[in-house]
C-alpha positions as YAML, in Angstrom:
chain: A
units: angstrom
residues:
- id: 1
  name: MET
  ca: [8.32, -16.74, 1.21]
- id: 2
  name: PRO
  ca: [6.10, -14.13, 2.89]
- id: 3
  name: ARG
  ca: [7.10, -10.51, 2.67]
- id: 4
  name: PRO
  ca: [7.12, -8.05, 5.57]
- id: 5
  name: HIS
  ca: [3.86, -6.25, 6.28]
- id: 6
  name: VAL
  ca: [3.11, -3.01, 4.48]
- id: 7
  name: THR
  ca: [3.30, -0.10, 6.90]
- id: 8
  name: ASP
  ca: [0.96, 2.88, 7.18]
- id: 9
  name: GLN
  ca: [3.82, 5.13, 6.08]
- id: 10
  name: GLN
  ca: [4.30, 3.09, 2.90]
- id: 11
  name: VAL
  ca: [0.57, 3.30, 2.15]
- id: 12
  name: ARG
  ca: [0.55, 7.08, 2.59]
- id: 13
  name: LEU
  ca: [3.62, 7.36, 0.35]
- id: 14
  name: SER
  ca: [1.98, 5.18, -2.27]
- id: 15
  name: MET
  ca: [-1.21, 7.26, -2.18]
- id: 16
  name: ARG
  ca: [0.85, 10.38, -2.82]
- id: 17
  name: TYR
  ca: [2.65, 8.73, -5.76]
- id: 18
  name: ARG
  ca: [-0.64, 7.47, -7.22]
- id: 19
  name: THR
  ca: [-1.64, 11.03, -8.12]
- id: 20
  name: GLN
  ca: [1.16, 11.17, -10.72]
- id: 21
  name: HIS
  ca: [2.11, 7.55, -11.49]
- id: 22
  name: THR
  ca: [0.63, 4.15, -12.31]
- id: 23
  name: GLN
  ca: [-0.13, 1.51, -9.70]
- id: 24
  name: ALA
  ca: [3.05, -0.40, -10.49]
- id: 25
  name: VAL
  ca: [5.31, 2.65, -10.25]
- id: 26
  name: ALA
  ca: [3.68, 3.91, -7.05]
- id: 27
  name: ALA
  ca: [4.08, 0.49, -5.42]
- id: 28
  name: ALA
  ca: [7.72, 0.21, -6.45]
- id: 29
  name: LYS
  ca: [8.55, 3.68, -5.16]
- id: 30
  name: ALA
  ca: [6.76, 2.98, -1.87]
- id: 31
  name: GLY
  ca: [8.64, -0.31, -1.48]
- id: 32
  name: PHE
  ca: [6.07, -3.07, -1.93]
- id: 33
  name: SER
  ca: [4.56, -5.25, -4.66]
- id: 34
  name: GLU
  ca: [2.01, -4.28, -7.27]
- id: 35
  name: ARG
  ca: [-0.28, -6.99, -5.88]
- id: 36
  name: ALA
  ca: [-0.17, -5.36, -2.44]
- id: 37
  name: GLU
  ca: [-0.95, -2.01, -4.11]
- id: 38
  name: ARG
  ca: [-4.07, -3.51, -5.71]
- id: 39
  name: ARG
  ca: [-5.17, -4.94, -2.36]
- id: 40
  name: ILE
  ca: [-4.64, -1.57, -0.67]
- id: 41
  name: ASP
  ca: [-6.66, 0.23, -3.38]
- id: 42
  name: CYS
  ca: [-9.66, -1.97, -2.55]
- id: 43
  name: ARG
  ca: [-9.52, -1.10, 1.15]
- id: 44
  name: ALA
  ca: [-10.55, 2.29, 2.52]
- id: 45
  name: ASP
  ca: [-8.41, 2.21, 5.67]
- id: 46
  name: LEU
  ca: [-4.73, 1.99, 6.58]
- id: 47
  name: PRO
  ca: [-3.15, -1.34, 7.59]
- id: 48
  name: PHE
  ca: [-2.99, -0.31, 11.25]
- id: 49
  name: GLN
  ca: [-6.73, 0.43, 11.30]
- id: 50
  name: ALA
  ca: [-7.45, -2.93, 9.65]
- id: 51
  name: GLN
  ca: [-5.54, -4.73, 12.43]
- id: 52
  name: LEU
  ca: [-7.69, -3.03, 15.06]
- id: 53
  name: GLU
  ca: [-10.86, -4.42, 13.47]
- id: 54
  name: GLN
  ca: [-9.72, -8.04, 13.77]
...
C-alpha cells in the first residue's frame, strides 16, 4: 500500500534532526520511513522542487 507523499516541511524537519541523530531516528521523528530518508539524502532539492522539474 503506497504511503502519502513526503512534504517539504517533513524534509526540512528531517534535515534539522539529521544534525544530531541517525537517519532512522530523523526519519521517524519527521514522520516517514527510513527508505524515504535515504532517497531524500540522495536528492539535493525539496519534493516540491522535484515535482516542478517533471
